[in-house]
Biopython code that builds the backbone (N, CA, C, O; Angstrom):
import numpy as np
from Bio.PDB.StructureBuilder import StructureBuilder

atoms = [
    (1, "MET", "N", (-29.319, 30.012, -37.976)),
    (1, "MET", "CA", (-27.914, 30.206, -37.111)),
    (1, "MET", "C", (-27.232, 31.149, -37.612)),
    (1, "MET", "O", (-26.806, 30.986, -38.755)),
    (2, "GLN", "N", (-26.983, 32.214, -37.000)),
    (2, "GLN", "CA", (-26.069, 33.371, -37.636)),
    (2, "GLN", "C", (-25.285, 32.855, -37.885)),
    (2, "GLN", "O", (-24.806, 32.012, -37.126)),
    (3, "THR", "N", (-24.888, 33.078, -38.843)),
    (3, "THR", "CA", (-22.844, 32.553, -39.970)),
    (3, "THR", "C", (-22.082, 33.792, -39.142)),
    (3, "THR", "O", (-20.912, 33.459, -38.955)),
    (4, "GLY", "N", (-22.300, 34.795, -38.720)),
    (4, "GLY", "CA", (-21.460, 35.283, -38.166)),
    (4, "GLY", "C", (-20.960, 35.502, -37.309)),
    (4, "GLY", "O", (-20.077, 36.328, -37.078)),
    (5, "LYS", "N", (-21.828, 34.246, -36.238)),
    (5, "LYS", "CA", (-21.733, 33.593, -34.903)),
    (5, "LYS", "C", (-20.443, 32.792, -34.886)),
    (5, "LYS", "O", (-19.789, 32.801, -33.843)),
    (6, "LEU", "N", (-19.891, 31.918, -36.209)),
    (6, "LEU", "CA", (-19.536, 30.832, -36.194)),
    (6, "LEU", "C", (-18.153, 31.472, -36.760)),
    (6, "LEU", "O", (-17.832, 31.575, -37.944)),
    (7, "ARG", "N", (-17.350, 31.912, -35.513)),
    (7, "ARG", "CA", (-15.832, 32.186, -35.976)),
    (7, "ARG", "C", (-14.738, 32.263, -35.754)),
    (7, "ARG", "O", (-13.873, 33.081, -36.066)),
    (8, "HIS", "N", (-14.750, 30.818, -34.825)),
    (8, "HIS", "CA", (-13.580, 29.492, -34.630)),
    (8, "HIS", "C", (-13.757, 28.299, -35.591)),
    (8, "HIS", "O", (-14.750, 27.731, -36.047)),
    (9, "ARG", "N", (-12.587, 28.150, -35.713)),
    (9, "ARG", "CA", (-12.402, 26.631, -36.315)),
    (9, "ARG", "C", (-11.544, 25.988, -35.866)),
    (9, "ARG", "O", (-10.319, 26.056, -35.766)),
    (10, "VAL", "N", (-12.950, 24.807, -35.379)),
    (10, "VAL", "CA", (-12.480, 23.449, -34.644)),
    (10, "VAL", "C", (-12.214, 22.733, -35.408)),
    (10, "VAL", "O", (-12.613, 22.945, -36.554)),
    (11, "THR", "N", (-11.414, 21.556, -35.116)),
    (11, "THR", "CA", (-10.916, 20.300, -35.117)),
    (11, "THR", "C", (-11.962, 19.053, -35.418)),
    (11, "THR", "O", (-11.024, 18.519, -36.009)),
    (12, "ILE", "N", (-12.738, 18.362, -35.520)),
    (12, "ILE", "CA", (-13.745, 16.686, -34.717)),
    (12, "ILE", "C", (-12.805, 16.396, -35.170)),
    (12, "ILE", "O", (-12.341, 16.675, -36.275)),
    (13, "GLU", "N", (-12.394, 15.761, -34.310)),
    (13, "GLU", "CA", (-11.354, 14.313, -34.473)),
    (13, "GLU", "C", (-12.326, 13.054, -33.409)),
    (13, "GLU", "O", (-13.075, 13.252, -32.453)),
    (14, "THR", "N", (-11.894, 11.762, -34.098)),
    (14, "THR", "CA", (-12.140, 10.886, -34.007)),
    (14, "THR", "C", (-11.451, 9.740, -33.355)),
    (14, "THR", "O", (-10.278, 9.585, -33.696)),
    (15, "ALA", "N", (-11.980, 8.841, -32.419)),
    (15, "ALA", "CA", (-10.441, 7.624, -31.760)),
    (15, "ALA", "C", (-10.563, 6.240, -32.604)),
    (15, "ALA", "O", (-11.622, 5.801, -33.052)),
    (16, "THR", "N", (-9.667, 5.814, -32.699)),
    (16, "THR", "CA", (-9.586, 4.320, -33.121)),
    (16, "THR", "C", (-9.445, 3.639, -32.018)),
    (16, "THR", "O", (-8.828, 4.563, -31.488)),
    (17, "GLU", "N", (-9.464, 2.974, -31.333)),
    (17, "GLU", "CA", (-9.028, 2.275, -29.986)),
    (17, "GLU", "C", (-7.909, 1.110, -30.728)),
    (17, "GLU", "O", (-8.167, 0.667, -31.847)),
    (18, "SER", "N", (-7.008, 0.801, -30.185)),
    (18, "SER", "CA", (-5.681, -0.459, -30.465)),
    (18, "SER", "C", (-5.457, -0.966, -28.987)),
    (18, "SER", "O", (-5.986, -0.296, -28.100)),
    (19, "LEU", "N", (-4.879, -1.848, -28.707)),
    (19, "LEU", "CA", (-4.698, -2.210, -27.264)),
    (19, "LEU", "C", (-3.026, -2.303, -27.210)),
    (19, "LEU", "O", (-2.294, -2.913, -27.990)),
    (20, "ASP", "N", (-2.704, -1.606, -26.192)),
    (20, "ASP", "CA", (-1.190, -1.677, -25.501)),
    (20, "ASP", "C", (-0.343, -2.941, -25.279)),
    (20, "ASP", "O", (-0.990, -3.986, -25.206)),
    (21, "SER", "N", (0.561, -2.999, -25.198)),
    (21, "SER", "CA", (1.393, -4.397, -24.430)),
    (21, "SER", "C", (0.792, -4.733, -23.171)),
    (21, "SER", "O", (1.141, -5.608, -22.378)),
    (22, "TYR", "N", (-0.124, -3.951, -23.100)),
    (22, "TYR", "CA", (-0.629, -4.894, -21.717)),
    (22, "TYR", "C", (-2.390, -4.864, -22.113)),
    (22, "TYR", "O", (-3.294, -4.615, -21.315)),
    (23, "GLY", "N", (-2.449, -5.007, -22.740)),
    (23, "GLY", "CA", (-4.230, -5.198, -22.966)),
    (23, "GLY", "C", (-4.893, -4.227, -22.808)),
    (23, "GLY", "O", (-6.104, -4.409, -22.937)),
    (24, "HIS", "N", (-4.482, -2.990, -22.515)),
    (24, "HIS", "CA", (-5.007, -2.068, -22.057)),
    (24, "HIS", "C", (-5.792, -1.206, -23.521)),
    (24, "HIS", "O", (-5.325, -1.400, -24.643)),
    (25, "PRO", "N", (-6.774, -0.447, -23.346)),
    (25, "PRO", "CA", (-7.427, 0.299, -24.349)),
    (25, "PRO", "C", (-6.702, 1.452, -25.141)),
    (25, "PRO", "O", (-7.580, 2.310, -25.240)),
    (26, "ASP", "N", (-5.789, 1.835, -25.638)),
    (26, "ASP", "CA", (-5.081, 2.545, -26.243)),
    (26, "ASP", "C", (-5.522, 3.694, -27.328)),
    (26, "ASP", "O", (-4.948, 3.736, -28.416)),
    (27, "PRO", "N", (-6.840, 4.877, -26.905)),
    (27, "PRO", "CA", (-7.150, 5.324, -28.116)),
    (27, "PRO", "C", (-6.138, 6.455, -29.126)),
    (27, "PRO", "O", (-5.326, 7.228, -28.619)),
    (28, "THR", "N", (-6.363, 6.362, -30.436)),
    (28, "THR", "CA", (-5.693, 6.977, -30.878)),
    (28, "THR", "C", (-6.614, 8.266, -31.668)),
    (28, "THR", "O", (-7.777, 8.057, -32.011)),
    (29, "TRP", "N", (-6.145, 9.187, -31.828)),
    (29, "TRP", "CA", (-7.015, 10.455, -32.280)),
    (29, "TRP", "C", (-6.076, 10.783, -33.155)),
    (29, "TRP", "O", (-4.853, 10.848, -33.027)),
    (30, "THR", "N", (-7.468, 11.181, -34.955)),
    (30, "THR", "CA", (-7.467, 11.428, -35.695)),
    (30, "THR", "C", (-8.242, 12.437, -36.349)),
    (30, "THR", "O", (-9.404, 12.412, -35.943)),
    (31, "SER", "N", (-8.082, 13.091, -36.992)),
    (31, "SER", "CA", (-8.459, 14.314, -37.657)),
    (31, "SER", "C", (-9.647, 13.583, -38.002)),
    (31, "SER", "O", (-9.456, 12.368, -38.066)),
    (32, "ALA", "N", (-11.199, 14.094, -38.322)),
    (32, "ALA", "CA", (-11.732, 13.962, -39.401)),
    (32, "ALA", "C", (-12.060, 15.039, -40.033)),
    (32, "ALA", "O", (-11.744, 15.146, -41.218)),
    (33, "VAL", "N", (-12.869, 16.217, -39.272)),
    (33, "VAL", "CA", (-13.215, 17.655, -39.898)),
    (33, "VAL", "C", (-13.171, 18.532, -39.911)),
    (33, "VAL", "O", (-14.317, 18.801, -39.551)),
    (34, "VAL", "N", (-12.500, 19.820, -40.121)),
    (34, "VAL", "CA", (-12.472, 20.772, -40.160)),
    (34, "VAL", "C", (-13.923, 21.332, -39.935)),
    (34, "VAL", "O", (-14.734, 20.951, -40.779)),
    (35, "VAL", "N", (-14.334, 22.052, -39.085)),
    (35, "VAL", "CA", (-15.780, 23.487, -39.017)),
    (35, "VAL", "C", (-15.615, 24.487, -38.186)),
    (35, "VAL", "O", (-14.924, 24.546, -37.168)),
    (36, "TRP", "N", (-16.763, 25.822, -39.027)),
    (36, "TRP", "CA", (-16.521, 26.873, -38.262)),
    (36, "TRP", "C", (-17.312, 25.986, -36.831)),
    (36, "TRP", "O", (-17.809, 24.864, -36.734)),
    (37, "ALA", "N", (-17.132, 27.057, -35.915)),
    (37, "ALA", "CA", (-18.387, 27.371, -34.775)),
    (37, "ALA", "C", (-18.231, 28.206, -33.960)),
    (37, "ALA", "O", (-17.235, 28.894, -34.184)),
    (38, "SER", "N", (-18.899, 28.523, -32.899)),
    (38, "SER", "CA", (-19.761, 29.211, -31.829)),
    (38, "SER", "C", (-19.078, 28.742, -30.996)),
    (38, "SER", "O", (-19.131, 27.512, -30.998)),
    (39, "ILE", "N", (-18.090, 29.397, -29.860)),
    (39, "ILE", "CA", (-17.358, 28.933, -28.659)),
    (39, "ILE", "C", (-18.087, 29.539, -27.293)),
    (39, "ILE", "O", (-17.332, 30.389, -26.821)),
    (40, "GLU", "N", (-19.612, 29.359, -26.282)),
    (40, "GLU", "CA", (-19.868, 29.937, -25.254)),
    (40, "GLU", "C", (-19.451, 29.200, -24.256)),
    (40, "GLU", "O", (-19.740, 28.004, -24.218)),
    (41, "PRO", "N", (-18.782, 29.731, -23.390)),
    (41, "PRO", "CA", (-18.962, 29.512, -22.274)),
    (41, "PRO", "C", (-19.764, 29.413, -21.224)),
    (41, "PRO", "O", (-20.276, 30.530, -21.156)),
    (42, "LEU", "N", (-20.289, 28.610, -20.159)),
    (42, "LEU", "CA", (-21.502, 28.606, -20.163)),
    (42, "LEU", "C", (-21.053, 29.201, -18.749)),
    (42, "LEU", "O", (-20.027, 28.926, -18.126)),
    (43, "ALA", "N", (-22.417, 30.378, -18.280)),
    (43, "ALA", "CA", (-21.888, 31.437, -17.009)),
    (43, "ALA", "C", (-23.981, 31.516, -16.370)),
    (43, "ALA", "O", (-25.154, 31.451, -16.739)),
    (44, "GLY", "N", (-23.179, 31.675, -15.370)),
    (44, "GLY", "CA", (-24.840, 32.118, -14.332)),
    (44, "GLY", "C", (-25.827, 30.674, -14.595)),
    (44, "GLY", "O", (-25.431, 29.545, -14.883)),
    (45, "VAL", "N", (-26.903, 31.045, -14.434)),
    (45, "VAL", "CA", (-28.158, 30.291, -14.248)),
    (45, "VAL", "C", (-27.703, 29.278, -15.426)),
    (45, "VAL", "O", (-27.662, 28.117, -15.019)),
    (46, "GLU", "N", (-27.339, 29.442, -16.834)),
    (46, "GLU", "CA", (-26.927, 28.194, -17.193)),
    (46, "GLU", "C", (-26.284, 27.029, -16.965)),
    (46, "GLU", "O", (-26.587, 25.837, -16.926)),
    (47, "LEU", "N", (-24.837, 28.014, -16.755)),
    (47, "LEU", "CA", (-24.478, 26.866, -15.916)),
    (47, "LEU", "C", (-25.092, 25.710, -14.868)),
    (47, "LEU", "O", (-24.787, 24.518, -14.902)),
    (48, "LEU", "N", (-26.008, 26.322, -13.950)),
    (48, "LEU", "CA", (-26.806, 25.536, -13.216)),
    (48, "LEU", "C", (-27.272, 25.310, -13.370)),
    (48, "LEU", "O", (-27.570, 24.654, -12.372)),
    (49, "ARG", "N", (-28.244, 25.113, -14.283)),
    (49, "ARG", "CA", (-28.956, 24.183, -15.003)),
    (49, "ARG", "C", (-28.280, 23.019, -15.840)),
    (49, "ARG", "O", (-28.867, 21.945, -15.970)),
    (50, "ALA", "N", (-27.117, 23.232, -16.368)),
    (50, "ALA", "CA", (-26.264, 22.091, -16.954)),
    (50, "ALA", "C", (-25.665, 21.404, -16.171)),
    (50, "ALA", "O", (-25.171, 20.335, -16.531)),
    (51, "GLN", "N", (-25.551, 21.953, -14.662)),
    (51, "GLN", "CA", (-25.033, 21.026, -13.811)),
    (51, "GLN", "C", (-26.070, 20.259, -13.404)),
    (51, "GLN", "O", (-25.910, 19.048, -13.250)),
    (52, "GLU", "N", (-27.018, 20.739, -13.226)),
    (52, "GLU", "CA", (-28.328, 19.280, -12.948)),
    (52, "GLU", "C", (-27.841, 18.048, -13.692)),
    (52, "GLU", "O", (-27.327, 17.068, -13.153)),
    (53, "VAL", "N", (-28.063, 18.209, -15.001)),
    (53, "VAL", "CA", (-27.608, 16.913, -15.956)),
    (53, "VAL", "C", (-26.208, 16.497, -15.575)),
    (53, "VAL", "O", (-25.950, 15.323, -15.308)),
    (54, "ASN", "N", (-25.466, 17.283, -15.554)),
    (54, "ASN", "CA", (-23.766, 16.833, -15.539)),
    (54, "ASN", "C", (-22.908, 18.051, -14.690)),
    (54, "ASN", "O", (-22.866, 19.104, -15.327)),
    (55, "ALA", "N", (-22.316, 18.084, -13.549)),
    (55, "ALA", "CA", (-21.553, 18.704, -13.198)),
    (55, "ALA", "C", (-20.336, 18.869, -13.629)),
    (55, "ALA", "O", (-19.436, 19.194, -12.854)),
    (56, "GLU", "N", (-20.160, 18.695, -14.762)),
    (56, "GLU", "CA", (-18.646, 19.535, -15.549)),
    (56, "GLU", "C", (-18.547, 19.690, -16.855)),
    (56, "GLU", "O", (-17.538, 19.476, -17.526)),
    (57, "ILE", "N", (-19.965, 20.200, -17.370)),
    (57, "ILE", "CA", (-20.377, 21.107, -18.100)),
    (57, "ILE", "C", (-19.887, 22.427, -18.429)),
    (57, "ILE", "O", (-20.653, 23.324, -18.079)),
    (58, "SER", "N", (-19.091, 22.704, -18.860)),
    (58, "SER", "CA", (-18.997, 23.990, -19.172)),
    (58, "SER", "C", (-18.609, 25.078, -20.218)),
    (58, "SER", "O", (-18.168, 26.216, -20.060)),
    (59, "ILE", "N", (-19.003, 24.157, -21.663)),
    (59, "ILE", "CA", (-18.486, 24.941, -22.853)),
    (59, "ILE", "C", (-19.954, 24.809, -23.485)),
    (59, "ILE", "O", (-20.603, 23.895, -22.975)),
    (60, "ARG", "N", (-20.488, 25.397, -24.303)),
    (60, "ARG", "CA", (-21.389, 25.205, -25.188)),
    (60, "ARG", "C", (-20.795, 25.489, -26.964)),
    (60, "ARG", "O", (-20.462, 26.606, -27.362)),
    (61, "ILE", "N", (-20.776, 24.569, -27.602)),
    (61, "ILE", "CA", (-20.372, 24.681, -29.361)),
    (61, "ILE", "C", (-21.444, 24.388, -30.038)),
    (61, "ILE", "O", (-22.224, 23.467, -29.794)),
    (62, "ARG", "N", (-21.504, 25.146, -30.882)),
    (62, "ARG", "CA", (-22.376, 25.313, -32.136)),
    (62, "ARG", "C", (-22.039, 24.814, -32.626)),
    (62, "ARG", "O", (-20.923, 24.556, -32.176)),
    (63, "ILE", "N", (-22.363, 23.890, -34.239)),
    (63, "ILE", "CA", (-21.593, 23.927, -35.305)),
    (63, "ILE", "C", (-22.682, 23.968, -36.138)),
    (63, "ILE", "O", (-23.815, 24.110, -35.678)),
    (64, "ARG", "N", (-22.424, 23.837, -37.541)),
    (64, "ARG", "CA", (-23.745, 23.499, -38.188)),
    (64, "ARG", "C", (-23.608, 21.736, -38.428)),
    (64, "ARG", "O", (-22.552, 21.136, -38.229)),
    (65, "TYR", "N", (-24.757, 21.135, -38.843)),
    (65, "TYR", "CA", (-25.445, 19.644, -38.416)),
    (65, "TYR", "C", (-23.946, 19.174, -39.484)),
    (65, "TYR", "O", (-23.529, 19.527, -40.588)),
    (66, "HIS", "N", (-23.543, 18.300, -38.521)),
    (66, "HIS", "CA", (-22.772, 16.846, -39.444)),
    (66, "HIS", "C", (-22.606, 15.300, -38.655)),
    (66, "HIS", "O", (-22.105, 15.179, -37.537)),
    (67, "ALA", "N", (-22.936, 14.590, -39.172)),
    (67, "ALA", "CA", (-23.654, 13.669, -39.286)),
    (67, "ALA", "C", (-22.283, 12.888, -37.792)),
    (67, "ALA", "O", (-22.712, 12.502, -36.705)),
    (68, "SER", "N", (-20.574, 12.838, -38.203)),
    (68, "SER", "CA", (-20.147, 12.564, -37.771)),
    (68, "SER", "C", (-20.034, 12.636, -36.297)),
    (68, "SER", "O", (-19.530, 11.734, -35.629)),
    (69, "VAL", "N", (-20.707, 14.167, -35.612)),
    (69, "VAL", "CA", (-20.548, 14.312, -34.725)),
    (69, "VAL", "C", (-21.009, 13.566, -33.280)),
    (69, "VAL", "O", (-22.200, 13.594, -32.972)),
    (70, "THR", "N", (-20.216, 13.028, -32.577)),
    (70, "THR", "CA", (-20.906, 11.763, -31.570)),
    (70, "THR", "C", (-20.666, 11.968, -29.933)),
    (70, "THR", "O", (-19.595, 12.403, -29.510)),
    (71, "PRO", "N", (-21.476, 11.707, -29.294)),
    (71, "PRO", "CA", (-20.416, 12.182, -28.032)),
    (71, "PRO", "C", (-18.831, 11.106, -27.768)),
    (71, "PRO", "O", (-18.092, 11.191, -26.787)),
    (72, "ARG", "N", (-18.681, 10.294, -28.781)),
    (72, "ARG", "CA", (-17.627, 9.850, -28.469)),
    (72, "ARG", "C", (-16.084, 10.561, -29.510)),
    (72, "ARG", "O", (-14.954, 10.094, -29.373)),
    (73, "ALA", "N", (-16.379, 11.587, -30.370)),
    (73, "ALA", "CA", (-15.694, 12.313, -30.524)),
    (73, "ALA", "C", (-14.915, 13.438, -29.704)),
    (73, "ALA", "O", (-15.137, 13.572, -28.500)),
    (74, "ARG", "N", (-14.117, 14.140, -30.289)),
    (74, "ARG", "CA", (-13.564, 15.159, -29.613)),
    (74, "ARG", "C", (-13.374, 16.647, -30.611)),
    (74, "ARG", "O", (-13.245, 16.834, -31.821)),
    (75, "LEU", "N", (-13.428, 17.470, -29.510)),
    (75, "LEU", "CA", (-13.090, 18.994, -30.592)),
    (75, "LEU", "C", (-11.361, 19.114, -29.696)),
    (75, "LEU", "O", (-10.885, 18.822, -28.599)),
    (76, "LYS", "N", (-10.927, 19.718, -30.972)),
    (76, "LYS", "CA", (-9.814, 20.715, -30.627)),
    (76, "LYS", "C", (-10.139, 21.873, -31.220)),
    (76, "LYS", "O", (-10.655, 22.070, -32.320)),
    (77, "PHE", "N", (-9.819, 22.555, -30.460)),
    (77, "PHE", "CA", (-9.468, 24.059, -30.568)),
    (77, "PHE", "C", (-8.346, 24.932, -30.748)),
    (77, "PHE", "O", (-8.575, 25.537, -29.701)),
    (78, "GLY", "N", (-7.589, 25.361, -31.077)),
    (78, "GLY", "CA", (-5.922, 25.695, -31.221)),
    (78, "GLY", "C", (-5.330, 24.623, -30.259)),
    (78, "GLY", "O", (-5.331, 23.426, -30.549)),
    (79, "SER", "N", (-4.776, 25.167, -28.989)),
    (79, "SER", "CA", (-4.443, 23.877, -28.049)),
    (79, "SER", "C", (-5.085, 22.807, -27.050)),
    (79, "SER", "O", (-4.606, 21.804, -26.521)),
    (80, "ARG", "N", (-6.474, 23.455, -26.987)),
    (80, "ARG", "CA", (-7.097, 22.817, -26.486)),
    (80, "ARG", "C", (-8.404, 21.687, -26.804)),
    (80, "ARG", "O", (-9.017, 21.614, -27.869)),
    (81, "TYR", "N", (-8.568, 21.094, -25.943)),
    (81, "TYR", "CA", (-9.349, 20.113, -26.251)),
    (81, "TYR", "C", (-10.258, 19.588, -25.665)),
    (81, "TYR", "O", (-9.987, 18.924, -24.664)),
    (82, "PHE", "N", (-12.202, 19.776, -26.290)),
    (82, "PHE", "CA", (-13.225, 19.364, -25.736)),
    (82, "PHE", "C", (-13.641, 17.987, -25.822)),
    (82, "PHE", "O", (-13.720, 17.274, -26.822)),
    (83, "GLU", "N", (-13.925, 17.695, -24.469)),
    (83, "GLU", "CA", (-14.952, 15.906, -24.563)),
    (83, "GLU", "C", (-16.603, 16.400, -24.717)),
    (83, "GLU", "O", (-17.406, 16.856, -23.904)),
    (84, "ILE", "N", (-16.666, 16.142, -25.858)),
    (84, "ILE", "CA", (-18.347, 15.814, -25.965)),
    (84, "ILE", "C", (-19.496, 15.134, -25.361)),
    (84, "ILE", "O", (-19.965, 14.121, -25.878)),
    (85, "LEU", "N", (-19.998, 15.684, -24.216)),
    (85, "LEU", "CA", (-20.924, 15.505, -23.274)),
    (85, "LEU", "C", (-22.151, 14.880, -23.379)),
    (85, "LEU", "O", (-22.624, 13.919, -22.773)),
    (86, "SER", "N", (-22.812, 15.965, -24.714)),
    (86, "SER", "CA", (-24.067, 15.848, -25.049)),
    (86, "SER", "C", (-23.883, 16.225, -26.160)),
    (86, "SER", "O", (-23.054, 17.065, -26.512)),
    (87, "VAL", "N", (-24.853, 15.474, -27.018)),
    (87, "VAL", "CA", (-24.682, 16.330, -28.882)),
    (87, "VAL", "C", (-26.572, 16.382, -28.770)),
    (87, "VAL", "O", (-27.387, 15.558, -28.355)),
    (88, "ALA", "N", (-26.726, 17.901, -29.417)),
    (88, "ALA", "CA", (-28.009, 18.011, -30.050)),
    (88, "ALA", "C", (-28.512, 18.185, -30.647)),
    (88, "ALA", "O", (-28.954, 19.305, -30.387)),
    (89, "ASN", "N", (-29.084, 17.704, -31.878)),
    (89, "ASN", "CA", (-29.779, 18.140, -33.054)),
    (89, "ASN", "C", (-30.974, 19.253, -33.017)),
    (89, "ASN", "O", (-32.157, 18.914, -32.989)),
    (90, "LEU", "N", (-30.544, 20.628, -33.020)),
    (90, "LEU", "CA", (-31.565, 21.357, -32.782)),
    (90, "LEU", "C", (-32.538, 21.410, -33.288)),
    (90, "LEU", "O", (-32.218, 21.400, -34.476)),
    (91, "GLU", "N", (-33.807, 21.476, -33.228)),
    (91, "GLU", "CA", (-34.928, 21.662, -33.703)),
    (91, "GLU", "C", (-35.395, 20.288, -34.793)),
    (91, "GLU", "O", (-36.334, 20.239, -35.587)),
    (92, "GLU", "N", (-34.361, 19.261, -34.475)),
    (92, "GLU", "CA", (-34.399, 17.779, -35.687)),
    (92, "GLU", "C", (-34.194, 18.591, -36.695)),
    (92, "GLU", "O", (-35.228, 18.366, -37.324)),
    (93, "ARG", "N", (-33.685, 19.286, -37.248)),
    (93, "ARG", "CA", (-33.585, 20.003, -39.076)),
    (93, "ARG", "C", (-32.427, 19.094, -39.462)),
    (93, "ARG", "O", (-32.391, 18.478, -40.527)),
    (94, "GLY", "N", (-31.455, 19.051, -38.500)),
    (94, "GLY", "CA", (-30.079, 18.208, -39.597)),
    (94, "GLY", "C", (-29.646, 19.750, -40.300)),
    (94, "GLY", "O", (-29.525, 19.933, -41.511)),
    (95, "ARG", "N", (-29.509, 20.472, -39.558)),
    (95, "ARG", "CA", (-29.004, 22.349, -40.004)),
    (95, "ARG", "C", (-27.618, 22.801, -38.737)),
    (95, "ARG", "O", (-26.449, 23.111, -38.965)),
    (96, "GLU", "N", (-28.176, 22.702, -37.733)),
    (96, "GLU", "CA", (-27.299, 23.077, -36.136)),
    (96, "GLU", "C", (-27.295, 22.168, -35.260)),
    (96, "GLU", "O", (-28.411, 21.779, -34.915)),
    (97, "MET", "N", (-26.189, 21.576, -34.658)),
    (97, "MET", "CA", (-25.907, 21.177, -33.403)),
    (97, "MET", "C", (-24.989, 21.826, -32.032)),
    (97, "MET", "O", (-23.841, 22.218, -31.822)),
    (98, "GLU", "N", (-26.168, 21.677, -31.338)),
    (98, "GLU", "CA", (-25.663, 22.185, -29.878)),
    (98, "GLU", "C", (-24.589, 21.050, -29.022)),
    (98, "GLU", "O", (-25.242, 20.146, -28.501)),
    (99, "LEU", "N", (-23.294, 20.959, -28.825)),
    (99, "LEU", "CA", (-22.363, 20.129, -28.212)),
    (99, "LEU", "C", (-22.372, 20.923, -26.650)),
    (99, "LEU", "O", (-22.370, 22.064, -26.190)),
    (100, "LEU", "N", (-22.381, 19.787, -26.283)),
    (100, "LEU", "CA", (-22.206, 20.639, -24.116)),
    (100, "LEU", "C", (-21.223, 19.971, -23.812)),
    (100, "LEU", "O", (-21.263, 18.750, -23.661)),
    (101, "CYS", "N", (-19.969, 20.840, -23.648)),
    (101, "CYS", "CA", (-18.588, 19.908, -23.840)),
    (101, "CYS", "C", (-17.792, 20.542, -22.203)),
    (101, "CYS", "O", (-17.872, 21.510, -21.447)),
    (102, "ARG", "N", (-17.182, 19.493, -22.318)),
    (102, "ARG", "CA", (-15.578, 19.928, -20.357)),
    (102, "ARG", "C", (-14.541, 20.199, -21.404)),
    (102, "ARG", "O", (-14.462, 19.938, -22.604)),
    (103, "GLU", "N", (-13.688, 20.882, -20.443)),
    (103, "GLU", "CA", (-12.254, 20.820, -21.548)),
    (103, "GLU", "C", (-11.791, 19.774, -21.133)),
    (103, "GLU", "O", (-12.616, 19.148, -20.468)),
    (104, "ALA", "N", (-10.698, 19.234, -21.242)),
    (104, "ALA", "CA", (-10.097, 17.798, -21.176)),
    (104, "ALA", "C", (-8.695, 18.744, -20.987)),
    (104, "ALA", "O", (-8.144, 19.713, -21.508)),
    (105, "VAL", "N", (-8.500, 17.736, -19.826)),
    (105, "VAL", "CA", (-7.412, 18.297, -18.780)),
    (105, "VAL", "C", (-5.790, 17.225, -19.160)),
    (105, "VAL", "O", (-4.759, 17.416, -18.515)),
]
sb = StructureBuilder()
sb.init_structure("model")
sb.init_model(0)
sb.init_chain("A")
sb.init_seg("    ")
for serial, (resi, resn, name, xyz) in enumerate(atoms, 1):
    if name == "N":
        sb.init_residue(resn, " ", resi, " ")
    sb.init_atom(name, np.array(xyz, "f"), 0.0, 1.0, " ", f" {name:<3s}", serial, name[0])
structure = sb.get_structure()
């Protein structure tokens, strides 16, 4: 991984669920760790390939490997939030992760 591409600071947030007064799950997001990342919008052929798996994938985020990153976490970048749809440990070496995400609304 080229460290020069990791130019964005993102916060990995994890959810803890509690029940509201009606018994429905109410997630509370807490910051787990702040990491450097590269954020790349998927375009053209990459987006078409990604849509075969999930029609809502729109962003690829790469970070150094961190064990706490799972599809149950989310990323915060500035005022934007990204839901993690897929986590890949590239080359299974525990060095770099590729996250396919969609922007939360």
